[in-house]
Backbone bond lengths (Angstrom), bond angles and torsions (degrees), N, CA, C in turn:
res aa  C-N    CA-C-N  psi(-1)  N-CA   C-N-CA  omega(-1)  CA-C   N-CA-C  phi
1 M - - - 1.503 - - 1.558 106.30 -
2 T 1.352 112.12 137.12 1.477 114.59 -174.52 1.532 110.84 -75.31
3 N 1.293 117.49 162.12 1.414 122.42 -178.67 1.589 110.26 -64.42
4 M 1.289 115.32 -31.78 1.473 118.14 178.11 1.551 108.79 -64.59
5 R 1.383 112.75 -50.45 1.505 115.15 179.61 1.486 112.70 -59.09
6 M 1.330 119.65 -41.28 1.482 123.96 -179.29 1.581 106.61 -64.11
7 A 1.353 121.33 -41.39 1.424 126.58 -178.36 1.558 105.18 -62.96
8 E 1.331 118.51 -47.52 1.384 122.64 -179.01 1.519 112.35 -58.35
9 Q 1.330 115.73 -47.66 1.432 123.37 179.21 1.592 110.16 -60.13
10 A 1.282 116.59 -43.83 1.492 123.28 -178.07 1.538 105.39 -62.59
11 A 1.356 116.98 -45.89 1.491 119.99 -175.58 1.506 104.97 -63.35
12 R 1.378 120.83 -45.93 1.415 122.28 -177.56 1.515 111.23 -60.29
13 H 1.371 115.86 -46.01 1.405 122.17 174.44 1.521 116.30 -53.04
14 Q 1.338 116.09 -41.42 1.478 123.91 178.13 1.500 112.25 -62.03
15 D 1.350 115.40 -36.90 1.475 122.68 -179.90 1.599 112.43 -68.93
16 N 1.324 115.68 -25.43 1.504 118.67 -179.17 1.443 113.61 -76.50
17 K 1.260 114.17 124.22 1.555 117.59 172.96 1.550 108.65 -84.16
18 I 1.308 113.68 -39.21 1.483 116.13 -178.42 1.531 108.23 -134.83
19 E 1.354 116.06 137.25 1.486 121.52 179.83 1.497 106.12 -122.70
20 A 1.254 117.91 119.28 1.526 122.57 173.55 1.493 112.64 -108.19
21 R 1.342 118.73 124.87 1.401 121.42 -176.38 1.534 111.15 -127.86
22 D 1.335 116.62 125.54 1.436 122.45 173.88 1.556 113.37 53.79
23 V 1.297 115.15 45.25 1.548 121.10 -174.40 1.492 109.87 -83.85
24 H 1.338 113.75 123.36 1.490 120.01 177.03 1.570 104.92 -120.67
25 V 1.247 118.64 139.05 1.438 124.78 171.99 1.522 112.18 -123.03
26 Y 1.327 117.36 126.10 1.387 120.71 176.47 1.513 113.07 -118.92
27 Y 1.313 113.83 135.66 1.508 120.96 170.12 1.567 107.57 -107.34
28 G 1.397 112.90 94.67 1.441 116.37 -170.68 1.487 109.56 64.91
29 A 1.328 123.23 -126.32 1.476 124.35 -179.93 1.521 111.03 -89.72
30 N 1.370 118.37 -3.33 1.456 118.06 -179.93 1.478 113.54 -89.19
31 E 1.395 115.44 124.22 1.485 117.73 178.95 1.533 109.51 -88.34
32 A 1.303 116.34 115.38 1.488 120.28 -174.80 1.532 110.66 -91.62
33 I 1.389 115.19 -35.02 1.467 121.28 -176.84 1.513 106.87 -125.39
34 K 1.355 118.09 128.17 1.391 117.47 -170.11 1.586 111.19 -124.62
35 G 1.338 111.74 90.70 1.438 116.98 173.05 1.478 119.33 68.91
36 V 1.370 112.49 48.95 1.492 117.97 -173.62 1.562 111.46 -82.52
37 D 1.266 116.82 133.61 1.473 124.35 174.08 1.587 106.11 -120.40
38 V 1.292 115.35 117.32 1.494 117.43 179.01 1.565 107.89 -147.61
39 D 1.381 115.75 140.36 1.451 116.95 169.13 1.510 110.27 -110.68
40 I 1.294 117.77 130.85 1.493 123.12 177.47 1.473 103.37 -99.28
41 L 1.306 112.91 123.04 1.534 118.13 -176.77 1.565 108.49 -86.34
42 D 1.339 113.72 154.00 1.414 118.86 178.57 1.524 110.45 -74.10
43 K 1.406 116.99 150.29 1.484 122.75 -178.17 1.475 113.38 46.25
44 T 1.312 117.44 47.04 1.451 124.29 -175.16 1.574 109.76 -139.37
45 V 1.340 117.29 147.30 1.470 115.14 168.75 1.491 108.65 -101.79
46 T 1.316 113.06 126.42 1.473 121.92 -177.06 1.534 106.89 -114.60
47 A 1.363 116.21 122.71 1.499 119.55 -178.52 1.535 109.03 -101.76
48 F 1.324 116.05 140.59 1.446 125.42 172.63 1.606 107.22 -107.68
49 I 1.328 115.91 115.23 1.418 116.94 -177.10 1.564 105.55 -121.52
50 G 1.346 116.43 167.44 1.448 124.07 175.85 1.507 109.37 146.59
51 P 1.375 114.58 167.78 1.427 118.57 178.17 1.467 115.41 -62.75
52 S 1.427 116.80 165.02 1.456 118.97 179.34 1.512 109.80 -59.77
53 G 1.267 117.12 144.16 1.414 125.08 176.80 1.522 117.06 70.85
54 C 1.388 113.92 22.59 1.428 118.84 -178.63 1.541 112.78 -91.42
55 G 1.330 118.11 -4.02 1.484 119.31 173.77 1.564 114.56 106.85
56 K 1.409 117.22 0.58 1.464 114.54 -170.58 1.515 110.49 -73.54
57 S 1.352 121.80 -33.48 1.401 121.58 177.23 1.571 110.74 -74.74
58 T 1.330 114.99 -34.52 1.471 117.74 175.04 1.475 112.47 -60.08
59 F 1.357 117.71 -45.05 1.419 124.27 177.46 1.513 110.98 -63.70
60 L 1.345 115.65 -46.60 1.489 117.49 177.87 1.584 112.69 -53.28
61 R 1.250 114.13 -37.34 1.515 119.66 -178.61 1.472 113.71 -74.16
62 C 1.338 115.42 -14.32 1.520 119.82 171.54 1.506 110.87 -69.92
63 L 1.326 116.68 -28.30 1.435 120.78 -170.73 1.555 114.24 -78.55
64 N 1.390 115.32 -9.73 1.485 115.74 169.80 1.546 110.79 -136.00
65 R 1.401 109.96 25.03 1.495 119.96 173.77 1.615 111.96 56.94
66 M 1.271 113.82 30.22 1.568 117.69 171.40 1.501 111.01 -65.11
67 N 1.315 117.70 -28.74 1.445 118.66 -179.23 1.503 114.17 -69.50
68 D 1.417 115.77 -13.39 1.474 121.70 174.86 1.485 111.27 -56.70
69 T 1.367 114.22 -27.66 1.500 116.70 -170.09 1.483 110.52 -87.52
70 I 1.356 119.04 1.76 1.525 122.26 -176.96 1.453 105.51 -104.78
71 D 1.399 113.36 127.07 1.455 121.32 179.48 1.454 112.23 -67.01
72 G 1.360 119.24 132.74 1.479 123.14 177.05 1.500 110.36 84.73
73 C 1.326 123.23 4.51 1.391 123.17 177.47 1.540 108.82 -88.66
74 R 1.355 115.08 133.90 1.480 121.81 -178.33 1.522 107.02 -132.42
75 I 1.315 115.62 135.39 1.535 123.80 -179.61 1.476 109.15 -118.29
76 T 1.319 119.57 137.96 1.409 122.44 174.01 1.580 105.38 -131.14
77 G 1.374 115.76 167.11 1.447 120.25 -175.47 1.514 110.26 96.72
78 Q 1.323 116.82 -165.42 1.434 117.75 -178.10 1.533 110.31 -139.52
79 I 1.389 113.21 137.86 1.435 122.16 174.26 1.572 105.41 -121.83
80 L 1.322 115.89 118.96 1.463 120.06 175.58 1.580 109.63 -109.92
81 M 1.286 109.83 139.55 1.567 118.44 171.63 1.531 108.15 -121.74
82 D 1.385 115.89 116.35 1.443 122.77 -170.77 1.500 111.51 53.52
83 G 1.361 117.97 36.57 1.437 124.16 178.28 1.493 117.23 84.03
84 D 1.389 116.69 -3.37 1.384 114.34 -176.06 1.586 107.69 -110.92
85 D 1.392 112.23 143.59 1.481 118.73 -175.35 1.533 110.64 -71.67
86 I 1.372 117.09 115.75 1.500 116.17 -175.75 1.565 110.02 -75.41
87 Y 1.366 117.68 -7.17 1.508 118.39 -178.14 1.569 108.32 -105.97
88 A 1.371 112.49 9.56 1.520 115.13 174.36 1.470 111.02 -58.55
89 R 1.418 118.86 149.39 1.448 118.84 177.40 1.559 115.88 -59.89
90 S 1.351 113.49 -26.35 1.329 116.23 -178.32 1.645 118.35 -78.73
91 V 1.292 110.42 -5.39 1.506 118.58 -177.32 1.546 108.91 -88.93
92 D 1.365 115.11 122.05 1.469 121.01 174.86 1.571 107.08 -84.22
93 P 1.392 113.89 118.84 1.468 115.70 -179.78 1.515 115.52 -59.02
94 V 1.344 113.82 -31.63 1.586 115.20 175.63 1.509 111.28 -64.22
95 Q 1.303 117.55 -40.89 1.539 120.57 177.89 1.531 108.22 -69.81
96 L 1.326 119.50 -36.93 1.485 119.11 178.45 1.523 109.00 -65.24
97 R 1.281 121.39 -37.92 1.430 121.98 179.92 1.486 114.33 -70.77
98 A 1.323 118.11 -20.59 1.468 118.22 166.70 1.445 115.34 -69.77
99 K 1.414 117.42 -23.83 1.404 120.88 179.84 1.538 112.51 -98.69
100 V 1.339 111.53 -12.80 1.510 116.60 175.15 1.487 107.15 -128.40
101 G 1.385 116.13 93.88 1.460 121.90 -174.26 1.561 109.46 -78.15
102 M 1.346 110.53 162.49 1.454 113.62 -174.62 1.605 108.97 -139.60
103 V 1.266 114.91 135.72 1.547 121.36 176.50 1.540 103.01 -122.34
104 F 1.309 113.11 131.28 1.487 118.44 -172.95 1.614 110.90 -98.51
105 Q 1.338 108.36 178.07 1.518 114.52 -175.62 1.534 113.06 -65.94
106 K 1.309 116.17 -43.99 1.367 121.06 179.59 1.598 108.17 -103.06
107 P 1.372 113.47 133.05 1.535 112.15 177.22 1.528 111.55 -55.69
108 N 1.288 118.49 130.91 1.486 121.01 -174.16 1.575 110.79 -129.36
109 P 1.375 117.46 54.00 1.403 112.51 178.31 1.652 114.43 -60.78
110 F 1.300 111.47 148.54 1.441 115.12 178.02 1.554 110.16 -65.32
111 P 1.263 117.14 155.56 1.502 120.86 177.81 1.604 108.75 -73.86
112 K 1.233 117.90 57.29 1.473 125.41 -174.50 1.518 108.00 -137.63
113 S 1.303 116.16 177.93 1.456 122.50 175.85 1.527 109.98 -68.62
114 I 1.335 119.32 158.74 1.460 125.08 173.74 1.529 107.69 -50.88
115 Y 1.318 118.55 -48.07 1.412 123.83 -176.37 1.540 111.14 -60.89
116 D 1.330 113.51 -45.65 1.545 118.05 -176.20 1.505 108.82 -73.63
117 N 1.328 123.68 -26.09 1.439 121.00 175.08 1.479 110.85 -62.72
118 V 1.310 116.69 -45.25 1.548 120.20 179.28 1.461 111.33 -75.02
119 A 1.291 119.86 -31.61 1.477 121.07 -174.56 1.542 109.88 -79.83
120 Y 1.340 118.39 -17.36 1.449 121.07 -171.94 1.508 111.83 -56.23
121 G 1.338 119.87 -52.18 1.471 120.98 -176.47 1.510 111.80 -63.23
122 P 1.302 119.55 -54.47 1.526 120.34 179.55 1.559 108.61 -52.12
123 R 1.296 118.96 -40.26 1.459 120.89 179.72 1.500 113.76 -62.84
124 I 1.320 118.36 -52.11 1.491 119.47 -178.38 1.475 117.22 -68.64
125 H 1.384 115.13 -29.26 1.437 122.41 178.23 1.580 110.30 -88.20
126 G 1.307 117.78 1.12 1.446 118.23 175.18 1.599 113.02 64.55
127 L 1.368 112.93 31.74 1.536 115.25 -174.35 1.514 109.89 -84.33
128 V 1.357 122.09 -11.32 1.461 118.88 179.12 1.578 108.36 -132.02
129 S 1.335 111.62 153.39 1.548 115.16 -171.96 1.451 110.37 -109.37
130 N 1.353 120.80 -10.36 1.494 121.85 -177.58 1.469 110.80 -155.16
131 K 1.357 115.97 163.27 1.493 123.50 -177.80 1.513 112.72 -55.94
132 A 1.338 116.79 -40.28 1.493 118.40 179.57 1.480 114.98 -60.82
133 D 1.392 115.28 -38.47 1.489 121.40 -179.58 1.523 106.77 -71.30
134 L 1.285 116.57 -37.58 1.479 118.91 -179.63 1.558 110.01 -67.67
135 D 1.283 116.11 -41.52 1.490 119.53 179.36 1.532 107.02 -58.26
136 E 1.293 115.04 -43.97 1.505 123.52 -177.94 1.547 110.20 -58.19
137 V 1.326 112.72 -51.62 1.527 118.36 179.54 1.562 112.28 -61.15
138 V 1.356 115.09 -39.02 1.411 116.80 -177.29 1.542 110.76 -70.04
139 E 1.370 117.90 -40.97 1.468 121.44 176.60 1.488 110.53 -64.07
140 K 1.316 118.32 -45.94 1.480 123.35 -174.98 1.546 108.49 -64.12
141 S 1.352 117.88 -40.43 1.509 121.76 -178.22 1.497 109.37 -69.20
142 L 1.415 118.43 -40.85 1.488 121.34 -179.54 1.564 107.75 -69.64
143 R 1.269 118.08 -32.10 1.449 121.62 179.74 1.502 109.38 -69.07
144 R 1.343 119.20 -45.34 1.464 123.90 179.85 1.493 111.49 -67.97
145 A 1.326 117.56 -28.21 1.485 121.45 176.49 1.512 110.88 -87.35
146 A 1.285 118.53 7.40 1.555 125.42 173.83 1.568 107.23 58.91
147 I 1.280 118.51 40.84 1.434 119.39 172.24 1.529 114.97 -133.69
148 W 1.302 116.23 12.01 1.437 119.35 -179.73 1.557 110.61 -65.93
149 D 1.347 123.14 -43.48 1.404 122.93 -177.59 1.548 112.83 -62.87
150 E 1.353 113.56 -33.45 1.476 114.32 -179.93 1.581 113.10 -84.57
151 A 1.368 113.19 -15.88 1.461 113.34 -172.67 1.604 113.69 -109.36
152 K 1.371 113.24 -17.03 1.531 118.57 -168.61 1.601 110.97 -56.72
153 D 1.323 118.15 -31.91 1.477 120.19 -178.22 1.499 113.88 -94.77
154 R 1.446 112.23 6.65 1.532 115.93 -176.88 1.475 107.11 -133.73
155 L 1.305 120.89 29.35 1.496 124.13 -177.21 1.538 112.03 -57.81
156 N 1.252 115.51 -30.23 1.544 117.79 -173.45 1.534 110.22 -98.45
157 E 1.359 117.42 2.11 1.416 120.30 171.76 1.488 113.76 -87.37
158 P 1.333 117.98 155.76 1.438 122.49 179.66 1.596 113.81 -56.34
159 G 1.323 114.86 136.83 1.443 119.36 175.60 1.536 112.71 -64.98
160 T 1.385 115.91 -23.56 1.402 119.66 -177.97 1.525 109.82 -76.31
161 G 1.323 120.81 -8.72 1.432 126.49 176.80 1.503 112.70 -76.99
162 L 1.265 119.00 -11.41 1.565 122.56 -176.08 1.491 108.88 -82.48
163 S 1.324 116.04 159.44 1.503 119.01 174.27 1.518 110.00 -67.05
164 G 1.345 116.31 169.28 1.464 120.51 -177.60 1.496 114.24 -54.44
165 G 1.317 113.73 -49.43 1.500 120.62 -178.71 1.552 111.30 -63.04
166 Q 1.422 114.28 -40.45 1.431 114.59 179.13 1.512 112.13 -71.14
167 Q 1.358 116.21 -33.45 1.452 118.73 173.90 1.492 113.26 -58.80
168 Q 1.358 118.62 -37.23 1.446 123.00 -177.68 1.483 107.20 -72.03
169 R 1.340 121.13 -37.94 1.457 120.82 179.46 1.537 107.91 -71.58
170 L 1.332 118.72 -33.01 1.432 117.53 174.45 1.541 111.52 -66.49
171 C 1.311 115.90 -34.44 1.545 117.12 177.59 1.595 106.97 -68.19
172 I 1.250 120.09 -35.27 1.400 123.13 175.97 1.574 113.03 -68.08
173 A 1.346 115.46 -37.03 1.493 116.66 169.98 1.526 113.54 -63.67
174 R 1.354 113.68 -37.76 1.433 117.70 179.67 1.524 110.36 -65.42
175 A 1.321 114.72 -38.65 1.525 119.77 -176.78 1.550 108.88 -67.99
176 I 1.287 116.73 -37.57 1.451 118.73 -172.77 1.548 113.93 -90.46
177 A 1.400 116.50 -4.97 1.394 122.03 179.23 1.524 115.41 -65.88
178 T 1.348 116.85 -23.47 1.410 123.63 -179.57 1.597 109.71 -87.96
179 A 1.361 119.46 11.55 1.381 126.40 -174.30 1.511 116.42 44.87
180 P 1.436 112.79 56.84 1.462 119.29 -177.76 1.571 110.07 -69.76
181 E 1.304 113.39 167.90 1.456 118.66 178.66 1.555 109.06 -102.15
182 V 1.303 114.61 -26.90 1.465 122.23 179.67 1.472 111.33 -127.15
183 L 1.350 120.04 139.64 1.437 124.69 176.88 1.407 112.29 -123.08
184 L 1.387 118.99 112.80 1.412 125.16 178.35 1.516 112.29 -92.89
185 M 1.312 116.98 134.78 1.486 119.22 -177.34 1.504 108.09 -131.52
186 D 1.385 119.79 117.51 1.402 124.17 -175.81 1.573 107.95 -101.45
187 E 1.238 116.80 98.81 1.474 123.35 177.25 1.610 107.49 54.68
188 P 1.267 120.14 50.19 1.472 122.19 -171.62 1.573 115.69 -61.49
189 C 1.332 113.02 -15.53 1.516 116.59 -172.47 1.527 110.81 -113.50
190 S 1.353 119.10 -3.05 1.434 119.31 -169.49 1.501 114.36 -69.06
191 A 1.375 117.37 -19.22 1.462 120.48 173.52 1.540 112.22 -95.34
192 L 1.249 121.94 5.08 1.380 125.40 -171.42 1.551 116.79 -105.48
193 D 1.343 117.80 155.37 1.435 117.36 176.21 1.508 109.94 -81.56
194 P 1.405 118.11 171.39 1.552 118.47 -173.64 1.528 115.14 -58.79
195 I 1.406 113.85 -35.49 1.480 115.63 -177.28 1.492 109.05 -67.68
196 A 1.397 119.64 -46.61 1.392 123.28 -178.59 1.582 110.54 -66.67
197 T 1.314 115.06 -33.28 1.510 116.91 175.23 1.509 111.39 -64.68
198 A 1.322 116.33 -40.77 1.498 117.16 -179.82 1.566 108.90 -65.19
199 Q 1.271 116.73 -34.65 1.517 118.07 179.29 1.456 111.16 -66.55
200 I 1.383 118.78 -41.96 1.411 122.90 178.92 1.561 110.78 -67.29
201 E 1.298 118.23 -39.21 1.505 120.65 178.74 1.523 107.28 -63.54
202 E 1.316 118.57 -45.02 1.499 117.79 178.07 1.505 111.35 -61.40
203 L 1.286 117.50 -39.40 1.442 118.34 177.25 1.484 113.25 -64.73
204 I 1.376 119.67 -41.12 1.486 120.17 177.54 1.492 109.71 -58.24
205 D 1.387 120.64 -42.82 1.357 121.61 178.68 1.505 112.99 -59.46
206 E 1.402 118.55 -35.42 1.468 120.32 178.24 1.493 110.24 -73.19
207 L 1.293 118.61 -37.92 1.529 124.51 -177.54 1.470 112.96 -63.81
208 R 1.381 117.79 -27.32 1.492 113.42 -177.79 1.484 115.95 -72.11
209 S 1.352 119.35 -3.86 1.467 118.73 171.38 1.458 112.33 -78.15
210 S 1.337 116.46 -11.34 1.509 119.20 177.18 1.507 115.00 -117.28
211 F 1.382 116.14 -23.42 1.431 120.60 -170.82 1.554 110.04 -130.32
212 S 1.336 116.04 157.58 1.499 120.07 158.85 1.514 104.04 -82.16
213 V 1.349 114.94 126.90 1.516 118.19 -179.97 1.515 105.73 -113.19
214 V 1.362 115.73 131.16 1.495 119.87 171.40 1.436 107.40 -118.86
215 I 1.355 118.18 122.08 1.450 123.29 -179.13 1.497 116.40 -118.78
216 V 1.322 120.38 125.25 1.446 123.21 174.10 1.527 105.58 -89.82
217 T 1.295 118.05 126.30 1.523 119.75 177.07 1.494 110.27 -143.08
218 H 1.342 113.43 145.56 1.440 123.94 170.15 1.501 112.55 -77.89
219 S 1.393 114.94 -22.76 1.382 121.17 -171.89 1.461 110.83 -91.85
220 M 1.352 116.02 113.29 1.513 120.22 179.52 1.493 109.25 -68.44
221 Q 1.357 116.83 -32.60 1.444 119.10 176.02 1.547 113.27 -63.22
222 Q 1.325 114.13 -36.67 1.455 117.27 177.91 1.505 110.65 -69.03
223 A 1.292 114.73 -42.93 1.560 119.98 178.08 1.508 108.78 -55.43
224 A 1.395 115.76 -44.66 1.443 120.87 -175.61 1.566 108.70 -67.13
225 R 1.318 113.60 -36.32 1.534 116.36 -177.47 1.532 113.04 -73.33
226 V 1.261 118.06 -40.95 1.460 119.64 -168.92 1.489 116.38 -103.81
227 S 1.326 122.04 -19.56 1.457 122.99 -173.94 1.474 114.75 -101.46
228 Q 1.331 113.41 157.85 1.463 122.08 175.37 1.573 108.18 -106.82
229 K 1.429 118.25 -27.40 1.466 123.04 179.19 1.518 102.57 -126.98
230 T 1.359 116.18 148.28 1.391 124.94 176.02 1.522 112.14 -136.59
231 A 1.305 117.42 133.44 1.459 125.81 174.58 1.567 105.78 -111.23
232 F 1.333 116.08 127.26 1.443 122.01 175.34 1.510 109.82 -100.31
233 F 1.305 120.17 115.37 1.465 126.84 178.93 1.501 110.15 -98.07
234 H 1.386 111.50 143.80 1.494 115.50 178.52 1.567 102.76 -152.66
235 L 1.323 116.72 124.07 1.444 124.31 175.03 1.588 109.49 49.48
236 G 1.293 117.81 44.25 1.376 123.32 174.27 1.470 115.69 81.51
237 E 1.307 116.76 6.39 1.562 115.82 179.73 1.514 104.93 -123.42
238 V 1.369 113.74 156.60 1.479 118.52 170.00 1.512 107.61 -90.77
239 M 1.308 115.08 113.09 1.431 120.91 -176.71 1.517 112.25 -79.55
240 E 1.275 112.23 -29.29 1.498 118.27 -178.27 1.512 112.83 -161.61
241 Y 1.262 118.90 141.25 1.489 125.59 -179.23 1.496 108.10 -146.03
242 D 1.430 114.42 118.02 1.379 120.62 -179.04 1.520 114.24 -161.76
243 D 1.294 119.52 -172.93 1.463 121.31 171.03 1.496 110.91 -56.52
244 T 1.360 117.06 135.75 1.413 120.25 -177.28 1.532 114.58 -52.16
245 P 1.296 120.86 -46.31 1.448 119.74 -177.03 1.526 112.81 -58.82
246 K 1.360 113.69 -37.69 1.488 122.47 -179.35 1.551 108.32 -65.82
247 I 1.302 116.59 -46.77 1.517 119.42 -179.12 1.493 111.10 -57.86
248 F 1.391 115.33 -37.93 1.496 118.72 -172.67 1.541 111.84 -91.18
249 T 1.382 120.99 -16.81 1.415 121.03 -178.60 1.528 115.23 -118.52
250 N 1.358 115.06 -21.24 1.437 116.96 178.99 1.543 111.94 -154.11
251 P 1.387 113.01 66.97 1.429 118.06 -178.44 1.575 110.61 -70.23
252 E 1.322 116.05 153.50 1.471 117.51 -179.48 1.514 110.77 -96.66
253 N 1.418 116.18 -25.32 1.418 118.14 -177.57 1.526 114.71 -90.44
254 P 1.295 126.85 123.57 1.413 124.62 -178.46 1.539 112.93 -52.67
255 K 1.426 118.54 -35.28 1.428 120.85 178.32 1.527 111.65 -59.02
256 T 1.418 114.24 -43.60 1.375 118.98 179.73 1.524 112.04 -62.96
257 Q 1.283 114.49 -41.27 1.512 120.08 176.01 1.565 108.92 -59.43
258 D 1.323 116.70 -47.12 1.426 117.08 -178.46 1.533 111.73 -62.01
259 Y 1.282 116.91 -38.14 1.479 120.20 -177.84 1.533 111.80 -67.96
260 I 1.376 115.42 -46.89 1.467 116.65 -175.80 1.535 116.36 -75.07
261 T 1.379 112.12 -12.51 1.444 116.98 178.80 1.551 109.27 -101.52
262 G 1.397 114.62 2.63 1.427 116.34 169.54 1.521 116.71 91.53
263 R 1.305 116.24 9.54 1.452 122.43 -174.39 1.536 109.23 -70.46
264 Y 1.367 116.34 -27.42 1.441 114.58 174.15 1.585 104.48 -161.38
265 G 1.412 113.26 168.02 1.467 114.17 178.54 1.534 107.55 116.56
């Protein structure tokens, strides 16, 4: 291999935050994910698209070991984050989830105050040593999640008292309060109205300057708006993975073409 090729590969490797190789996921005897290879780039939004039941959420949950909590779930292959195997025996899944935050489909604030929702992660992970530091983390996280102005006078009120869109931004603030490096979002707008959806999409675009963001979405329009890379899942496999504009304007796989033109899904 030439020095130039090696240098190109090394540079590409450096840009990868997460590298998944030949990942299979089994629920009992059922194979849900079949040999997936995907690179998640640093400081980039990557969208996972595909029909319902195609494995995109299952694969997303491999990236922070959420599937560990499901009885009978078995994962093979390799997932590296910054070159380290996240499934190594030495890796504590709880610590991994502080580095790989997650936002779910339905807003799920804890039955606590707005302040305590955001403070929860930094407290349990021992990231702050005093109240002043915690106050700073809470404010910074709420500001980054674009909800500080709406929440600053209500910090002691329950997070469940916020509107749906505000609750989802609170959940994003909670996810980023532990200073993660990757943010996973599983259909974060599917329960929201168009105005709240637009606010979350704007926020995702801002967050990618600090995080690698991976979003599962049913909305191809949303994937086209917010992501730079897109992976198309079908029946547990990645059919195509490329720059988002190419996936939507000039896909190579006929199945991708069929899906984005609405022939199925």
